[in-house]
N, C-alpha and C positions, 0 to 999 in steps of 0.2 A: 748226807749228811756232810759227803766231801765237798761240795760248794761253800758250806756256810764254814767248814774248818778251813778251806782256803782262804776265804773272806779275811777268817780271825788271823792268819799269820800273814795277810797282805799280799796273796797272790792273787792281782788282777790281771793276770792273762789269759785269753779264749781257752777254755779247755773241754775235751771232750763227754763230761760227766752230763748224765741227765739231771734234769731238777734245777733247782737255783737256791742262791744263799738265802737263807732264814734272814740275815743282815740287810738284803737288798731293799726290804720293805721299807726302811728308812736309812737309804744309805748317806745321809748329813748327821745321822747319830754317833755320837762319841761310843766308842768301843772299849771298855775297859775290861780287863781278865787277869785273873792272877789264879796261880796254881803253883802249890808248894813255895818254892824258892824262884819262880819267875813270874814277873810281872809285864803287861803289855797293856799300853792305853794309845789310842789312836783317834786324834780330835783335829779337827782347824786346819788338815793339810800336813801334819805332822804325826809321827809315830815316835812313843818313847818304849823303853824296855830296860827291866832291869838284867843284867848280864848273869844268871844262876851260879856263876862259878865266882866272879870276884865282887858280886852286889852292886856293880859302878852302873849308873845311868848311863844309855846309848838314846841318841835322839837322829832320826833321819826324817827328811822330806818326804813327802808322798811320791813325788816323782822318782825318787830314788828306792825304786820298789827292789832291788835286789840288796838294800841295805850294805852299800858298800862306803859312803862318808857318813861316818860317824860326826854331829855337829853338836853333841851335850857338851862338850869344851866352851862353844861361843854360846849357846844359849842354855846355861845351867838352870835357871828359873823355871824355864818350861818344860825342862825335862823333870825335873823335880816337882813341878805341881801335876804333869799328868801322871806320873807315877804315885803321886798321892791321892789323887783320884781312883786310881786302879785298886790301892790297898785298902781305903775305904768302902769301896765297892765290895772287895774280899772280906773285909771283917763285917761289913752288914751281911753279906749272905751266909759267913758263917755264923752270927748270931742268929738269922732267921731258921736254919737247920738246928741247931742244938737247944732252942726254946719251942721248937714244932711248929713253927708259923709257916712252913710251907704246904704240908699237907693237910686236909681235914682231918681233927681226931674223930676216932672211930665211934661211934656213937654205942651205946653199951644199955 
């Protein structure tokens, strides 16, 4: 689990954990993750996140893995588009769960 969580939060440094990230199977696949007031989207060399305290978008290049240089002010449309994708994924996942489409229905 730890390698997958590290991959989700953008930690790309070598680590001593056993196992591998489940995301590593398709490393170029966009990542969209949302939980409560937090959203993260990673695609095409960019990471966008929604600050859970003020809701403002943040945008970072993949080579800024410590996320120290927010460039959302320079690329607001990219940040908005990535976060909208994460929000769509979150709403779809919520719909699947609410309508019982995740697990097969028990036969009676």
